[in-house]
C-alpha positions, 0 to 999 in steps of 0.5 A: 761709755765707761771711764777707766781709772789710770793709776801708776803701777807704783801706787797700785803695788804700794796700795796692794802691799799695804792692804795685805799688811796687818794693822797693829793698834796703838797700845796705851800703857798708862791708860791700861794702868789707870784703868786697872787701878780704878777697877781694883778700887771699885772691886775693893769698895764693893767687897767692903759693902758685902763683907763688913757687917757694920753696914747692917743691910737687914736694917737698911732693907727694913727701912728703905720702904718705910712709910715715914721714909717714903713720906719724907721722900715725897716731900723732898721731891715736891719741894724740889719740883715747886722750888725749881719751877718758881726759881727758874721762872723768876730767874728768867725774868731776872735774866731778862731784866739784867739784859734790859736797857732800863737802868732801874730794872738792871739795878734791881735785878743785880741787887736781888741776885747779889743779896740772895747769893750773899746770904746762906740758904739756912739763914734765909730759911730762918729769916722767912720762918721768923718773919712774924717777929719783924712784921706781925701782920702783912697786907695791902694798905696805905703806903708808908703807914701801919694804921690803914689796911685794906687786906690784912693777914697774920704773918705767923699763920700765913708763913707756915713751915712749908711756905717758908721753905718754898720761899727760901729755896725758890728765891735762893734758886732764882738768884743762881738761875738768873745768871745761868740763863743770862749766860746762855742768852749771851752765848748766842751769836749776835749776828744771828739776832741782827740778821733776824732783825733785818728780816723783820722777824718779830721780837717774840719770835726771835726770842723763842725760835732763834735765841732760846733754842740755841741758848738752851744748849748752854743753859741745860747742863748748869740748870740740871746741876742746880736742880740736882743741887736743889734736890740735895739742898732740901735737906737744910729745911730740917731747920724749920722742922719739915719732915723731908727725907733727911729729917725723917731719917734723923728722927728714926736713927735718933730713936733706934741708934742705927745711924749708918744704915739709916744714912745709907737709906737716904743716900741711896734714895738721893742717888736714885733720883740724881741718876734719873735726873742725869738720864733726863739731862742726857736725852734733853741735851741730845734733843737740843743738839740737833742741828749742831752735828751732821749725825748725833752720837749713839745713845748708850742703848744704841751702843749696846745693840751695836756691840751685841750685833757685832759679837753675834756676827763674829760668832756666826763666822767660822774663824770667829772674826768679823769681816769689815772692809779693810782700809789702809792709807785711805785706800780700801781693798775694793779700791785696790782691786779697781786699780789693778783692773784698770791697770791691766 
């Protein structure tokens, strides 16, 4: 038993007429104008890179893989990784304390965040580096006393330049990370948490399986912004004489007076690792976006593959055009053919 689709002749004729009419795309003149200006400015910038001899590309190539520059780069990456891990772990603890029902924990976390966001990072580094002036010795002993020590350390030896840099960067990062994580946790719908409580799900499972995966979508963009900022912010540790990337470049161009090419070396290395972090951010965010959309948007590599396949399909056709199914007004050509058949 087959069912036929009865449609009025007027609908069939109108659909057939629309299917044969050419589709005229909407023209966005302002979009084309701004795109042309952007392309012109980019072309002008690229042209200056290759036409202006003051960039001194041979000097840039000579020092780009210089041993001292690579050692400074490694120290920059190491400081970024260690400070980011410590900062976000401590920031997570502070965020939970800010959301705690304990007034003491909440006040302590608020005070920590307030202080380390108020004091500039350079000032914090100088204070940590010169902490031995205030406290010549640090240790564990009798409370509120300088006379009895169980364990005692020389502050100057304990807080080297590297330790002072890690302390300054980590504590500074923790203050900002705490607010980022707290904002992400607050973005989760309270009704889901109440539903999980009603189902008897334990608190740890509620946090790690329900709250945290949803909060991660709000945390990740700001968290990667902070990590990228921390990567470039390590340049301020020159104040404690640590030979990171920017400090190393400064030392070199103070000797040979090649300021612009050496600064370009540092800028290119920072750009490379910022790009790597941006790519990692894209794929991590895409992974945590599963479940929010029925179908995830294609990755740049998938877009390129689709474009190549579409171009190859056009080239294989004799008339050089593709053959998609034409739809007009919500009715495809196949539907029009079915309507004509059923009307007859």
